[in-house]
C-alpha positions in Angstrom: 323.4 16.4 41.4 320.8 17.1 44.1 318.2 14.9 42.4 320.6 12.0 42.3 321.5 12.5 46.0 317.9 12.6 47.1 316.9 9.6 45.1 319.9 7.6 46.4 319.1 8.6 50.0 315.4 7.7 49.5 316.3 4.2 48.2 318.9 3.5 50.9 317.0 4.9 53.8 313.6 3.5 52.6 315.1 0.0 52.4 317.0 0.4 55.7 313.8 1.4 57.6 311.9 -1.3 55.8 314.4 -3.7 57.2 313.4 -2.6 60.7 309.7 -2.4 60.1 309.1 -5.8 58.5 310.5 -8.0 61.3 308.9 -5.7 63.9 305.5 -6.3 62.4 306.3 -10.0 61.9 307.0 -10.3 65.7 303.8 -8.5 66.5 305.3 -5.1 67.5 303.2 -2.0 66.8 304.9 0.2 64.2 303.4 3.7 64.7 305.3 5.6 62.0 307.5 4.9 59.0 309.2 8.0 57.6 311.6 8.7 54.8 313.1 12.0 55.6 312.8 14.0 58.9 309.9 16.3 59.9 308.3 18.6 59.1 306.0 16.2 57.3 305.4 16.9 53.6 302.7 14.3 53.2 301.6 10.9 54.4 298.8 8.4 54.9 297.8 5.9 57.5 297.2 2.2 56.9 296.2 0.1 59.8 298.2 1.1 62.9 301.1 2.7 60.9 301.4 6.2 59.5 303.6 6.3 56.4 305.1 9.7 55.7 307.7 11.7 53.7 309.6 14.3 55.6 310.9 17.6 54.3 314.5 16.9 55.3 315.8 14.1 53.0 318.8 13.3 55.1 317.6 10.1 56.8 314.5 8.5 58.1 313.1 6.5 61.0 310.6 3.9 62.2 308.8 4.5 65.4 308.0 1.3 67.2 305.9 1.3 70.3 307.8 0.7 73.5 311.3 1.5 72.1 313.7 4.2 73.2 314.5 5.8 69.8 315.4 9.2 68.3 312.2 10.7 69.5 313.1 10.1 73.2 309.4 9.6 73.8 309.2 7.7 77.1 305.9 9.0 78.4 304.3 5.5 78.7 307.4 3.6 79.9 306.3 3.6 83.5 303.3 1.5 82.7 303.4 -2.3 82.4 304.7 -3.3 78.9 301.9 -4.2 76.6 302.1 -7.4 74.4 302.5 -5.3 71.2 305.4 -3.2 72.5 309.0 -3.6 71.5 310.2 -3.8 75.2 307.8 -6.7 75.8 309.4 -9.0 73.2 312.2 -11.4 73.8 315.7 -10.0 73.4 316.6 -12.1 70.3 313.5 -10.7 68.5 314.5 -7.1 69.4 318.0 -7.8 68.2 316.7 -9.1 64.8 314.6 -5.9 64.5 317.7 -3.8 65.3 319.9 -5.5 62.8 317.2 -5.6 60.1 318.2 -2.3 58.6 321.9 -3.1 58.4 321.0 -6.5 56.8 318.9 -5.0 54.1 321.5 -2.4 53.3 324.1 -5.1 52.9 321.7 -7.1 50.7 321.1 -4.0 48.6 324.8 -3.4 48.1 325.5 -7.0 47.2 322.5 -7.1 44.7 323.6 -3.8 43.1 327.1 -5.0 42.6 326.0 -8.4 41.3 323.7 -6.6 38.8 326.5 -4.4 37.6 328.8 -7.3 37.1 326.2 -9.4 35.3 324.7 -6.8 33.0 327.8 -4.6 32.3 330.8 -6.8 33.2 333.9 -4.9 34.2 335.5 -2.4 31.9 339.2 -1.9 32.6 342.5 -0.6 31.1 345.0 -3.5 30.7 348.4 -2.6 32.2 349.9 -4.1 29.0 348.2 -1.3 27.1 349.4 1.4 29.6 353.0 0.1 29.5 353.3 0.7 25.8 353.8 4.3 26.8 354.3 4.4 30.6 352.7 6.7 33.2 352.5 10.4 33.6 353.3 11.5 37.2 352.1 14.4 39.2 354.1 16.3 41.9 353.2 13.9 44.7 354.1 10.9 42.6 357.5 12.5 41.9 358.0 13.1 45.6 357.6 9.4 46.4 360.1 8.4 43.7 358.0 7.7 40.5 359.2 9.2 37.2 357.5 10.1 33.9 357.5 7.0 31.7 357.8 4.4 34.4 356.0 1.1 33.6 354.0 -0.4 36.5 354.5 -4.2 36.7 353.4 -5.2 40.2 351.8 -3.9 43.4 352.9 -5.4 46.8 354.7 -8.1 44.8 351.5 -9.2 42.9 351.7 -9.0 39.1 349.5 -6.1 37.9 347.0 -6.8 35.1 344.6 -3.9 35.4 345.8 -0.3 35.7 342.8 0.6 38.0 344.3 -1.6 40.7 347.3 0.7 40.9 345.0 3.5 42.0 342.7 1.4 44.2 342.2 2.9 47.7 342.5 -0.5 49.2 346.1 -0.8 47.9 347.0 2.7 49.3 345.5 1.8 52.7 347.5 -1.4 53.2 350.5 -1.3 55.5 353.8 -1.4 53.7 352.4 -1.1 50.2 354.8 -0.6 47.3 355.0 -0.4 43.5 357.3 -2.5 41.4 358.2 -0.4 38.3 360.3 -0.9 35.2 362.6 2.0 34.5 365.3 2.0 31.8 365.1 -1.8 31.7 365.6 -2.2 35.5 363.0 -3.2 38.1 362.7 -0.8 41.0 360.7 -0.8 44.3 358.8 2.4 45.1 357.4 2.4 48.7 354.0 4.0 49.4 354.2 6.4 52.3 351.7 5.7 55.1 350.1 9.2 54.7 349.7 9.0 50.9 346.0 8.6 51.1 345.7 11.6 53.2 347.7 13.7 50.8 345.6 12.5 47.9 342.7 14.3 49.5 344.3 17.6 48.5 343.0 19.0 45.2 346.5 19.8 43.9 347.4 16.0 44.2 344.3 14.7 42.3 346.5 13.8 39.3 348.8 11.4 41.2 349.5 9.1 38.3 347.7 8.5 35.1 348.6 6.7 31.8 350.4 8.7 29.2 347.6 9.2 26.7 348.2 9.2 22.9 345.2 11.0 21.5 343.3 12.3 18.5 340.9 15.1 18.3 337.4 14.1 19.3 334.4 16.4 19.5 335.2 19.9 18.4 333.3 23.0 19.7 332.6 25.1 16.6 332.6 28.5 18.4 335.9 27.9 20.1 339.4 28.6 18.6 340.0 25.0 17.3 336.6 24.9 15.6 337.1 28.3 14.0 340.6 27.3 12.7 339.1 24.2 11.0 340.3 21.5 13.3 338.3 18.3 12.6 337.5 15.1 14.6 340.1 12.6 13.9 343.0 15.1 13.5 346.2 14.5 15.4 348.1 17.3 16.9 351.8 16.4 16.4 353.5 19.7 17.3 352.9 23.2 18.7 355.3 26.0 17.7 357.8 23.3 16.7 357.6 21.4 20.0 356.6 17.7 19.4 353.3 16.7 21.0 352.9 12.9 21.6 350.7 12.6 24.6 347.7 14.6 25.8 349.5 15.6 29.0 352.2 17.3 26.9 349.5 19.3 25.1 347.9 20.4 28.4 351.2 21.5 29.8 352.0 23.4 26.6 348.6 25.2 26.6 348.9 26.1 30.3 352.2 27.8 29.5 350.8 29.7 26.5 347.5 31.1 27.7 346.2 33.9 25.5 349.0 33.3 22.9 348.6 32.5 19.2 350.3 29.2 18.5 351.1 27.4 15.3 349.9 23.8 15.5 351.1 21.0 13.2 348.1 18.7 12.4 348.2 15.3 10.9 345.1 14.5 8.8 344.7 11.5 6.5 348.5 11.0 6.3 349.2 14.7 5.5 350.5 17.4 7.7 348.8 20.8 7.9 349.6 23.9 10.0 347.0 25.9 11.8 347.4 29.2 13.8 345.1 29.0 16.8 344.6 31.5 19.7 344.8 29.8 23.0 342.1 31.0 25.4 343.0 32.7 28.7 342.0 29.5 30.4 344.6 27.4 28.5 342.2 25.6 26.1 341.5 25.6 22.4 338.1 23.9 22.4 338.0 20.1 21.7 337.4 16.9 23.5 340.3 14.4 23.2 339.8 10.8 22.1 342.3 8.7 23.9 343.8 5.9 21.9 344.5 3.4 24.6 342.3 0.3 24.2 340.1 -0.7 27.2 338.9 -4.2 27.8 335.6 -5.6 29.1 335.3 -8.8 31.1 331.9 -10.4 31.0 330.7 -12.6 33.9 328.2 -15.5 33.9 325.5 -15.4 36.5 327.5 -17.6 38.9 330.6 -15.5 38.4 328.6 -12.3 38.9 327.3 -13.6 42.3 330.9 -14.1 43.4 332.3 -10.9 41.8 329.5 -8.7 43.1 329.7 -10.1 46.6 333.5 -9.5 46.7 333.1 -6.0 45.3 330.5 -5.2 47.9 332.5 -6.3 50.9 335.7 -4.7 49.5 333.9 -1.4 50.3 333.7 -2.5 54.0 337.3 -3.6 54.1 338.4 -0.2 52.7 336.4 1.5 55.4 338.1 -0.6 58.1 341.6 0.2 56.7 340.7 3.9 56.5 339.6 3.8 60.2 342.8 2.2 61.1 344.8 4.9 59.3 342.9 7.6 61.0 343.4 6.0 64.5 347.1 5.9 63.8 347.2 9.5 62.7 348.1 8.7 59.1 344.9 10.1 57.7 343.2 13.4 58.5 339.6 13.1 59.6 338.7 16.4 57.9 340.1 15.3 54.6 338.5 11.9 54.7 335.1 12.7 56.0 332.4 14.0 53.6 328.8 15.0 54.3 325.8 15.3 51.9 327.5 18.1 49.9 330.6 16.1 49.3 328.6 13.0 48.4 326.4 15.0 46.0 329.6 16.2 44.2 330.6 12.6 43.7 327.3 11.9 41.8 328.3 14.8 39.4 326.1 17.2 37.5 325.0 14.8 34.7 322.7 11.8 35.2 324.7 8.6 34.6 322.7 5.5 35.7 325.8 3.3 35.8 327.6 5.7 38.1 324.4 6.3 40.1 323.8 2.6 40.8 327.5 2.1 41.5 327.4 4.8 44.2 324.1 3.4 45.6 325.8 0.1 46.0 328.8 1.6 47.6 326.9 4.0 49.9 324.6 1.1 51.0 327.6 -0.8 52.2 329.0 2.3 53.9 325.6 3.0 55.6 325.5 -0.6 56.9 329.1 -0.3 58.2 328.5 3.1 59.9 325.2 1.9 61.5 327.0 -1.2 62.9 329.4 1.0 64.9 328.7 0.5 68.7 327.5 4.1 69.2 324.4 4.6 71.3 321.5 5.8 69.0 322.9 3.8 66.1 321.7 0.3 65.4 325.1 -1.1 66.5 324.7 0.6 69.9 321.3 -1.0 70.4 322.8 -4.3 69.3 325.5 -4.1 71.9 323.0 -3.6 74.7 320.8 -6.4 73.4 323.7 -8.8 73.1 324.6 -8.0 76.7 321.1 -8.8 77.7 321.0 -12.1 75.9 324.4 -13.2 77.4 323.8 -11.9 80.9 320.1 -12.5 81.2 319.7 -8.9 82.6 318.5 -5.9 80.6 320.1 -2.5 81.1 317.9 -0.2 83.1 315.4 2.1 81.3 317.2 5.1 82.7 320.6 3.8 81.3 319.0 3.3 77.9 317.5 6.8 77.9 320.8 8.3 78.9 322.8 6.4 76.3 320.3 7.4 73.6 320.7 11.1 74.6 324.5 10.8 74.5 324.3 9.1 71.1 322.0 11.7 69.7 324.4 14.5 70.8 327.3 12.6 69.2 325.4 12.1 65.9 324.2 15.7 65.8 327.7 16.9 66.4 329.0 14.7 63.7 326.4 16.0 61.3 327.3 19.6 62.0 331.0 18.8 61.6 330.3 17.0 58.3 328.3 19.9 56.9 330.9 22.4 58.1 333.7 20.4 56.7 332.0 20.2 53.3 331.6 24.0 53.3 335.1 24.6 54.4 336.5 22.3 51.6 334.3 24.1 49.0 335.7 27.5 50.1 339.3 26.8 50.8 340.3 23.8 48.6 
């Protein structure tokens, strides 16, 4: 988990800072330092005028350009006449290009990653027609908004539904006035989505909002667990437990949770024959096998041209979701504490096993998020610098050096406060959720 987080940050931050450094050098600015990670320095080397280094704190990075008010707040030489190689001596449009270089590279990275995923892997999805053979399983929150076990999803916001995944897409939940159209007992019904649903989904007890009802067979069996000791084999189907019919995996989970530590008689179907097995349920409510779900997924393959379009759309969908989420938070429909995650929360998303598809998917997503966050008009972020430079280009007057220094200090205080809040919020959610 930690290794994946560090590698992802190294890729994203390295490319972001490269996006600042390359145009700076192109315009003749002196780049004094290029760092991935914050000090103290672990190691580095100097080539030409630039020192390249790796910092011990892998939570960001920086490029130090001569004559620029940056995170270091080093303004010792600013009283002297600007030198030709300094950032402050260059035209405003060149400085703006340098400032937006990191954001531009992060956007390009996100787009390229999503294009690559679409071209090489296609998109795997669960057709809604497959799900609707059985209907959906609903959690407590889904019941509260009006969904029922066995409902069949046929549309979202009036649009016919083809992929089950779209029914759980954050973009759908974040839209104003969203609703499901479901088929129940042969009749179509409208189920409105409450404005605060996305906020409630952040609670651990609401993680299982809706999911397909899963017909299943026994997959991998753990030999030292009760199922393995009782002779359960891969491919077996559990059809009853103590006489209670078992059709879907959710039903089995519910039964096991209600029979922890109890010996249960299971009816097993194997090669067309029915067998009975007495199995002791563990205190945790398991018997020791991995289910094999019997719903058939589909894969859509894309040509190179289609991948270019699909990948670009997927990349910018990340930004649109962020904008919708910000709107929800500003309207008080989403809690900031539930929505915001720091490095700990992000690391947990990567998971404890190394999965390259998941890794690159998250790198693409986080690259777009990093670009979006950096574009916010906050002093000390690239977006804040871009606002001041745009003002200079339009008005023909640069903000005073004292103003820029003050704005940088205010921005740094805001960012440090946000970082402390994000870490604290992650720790709080680990302890109390």
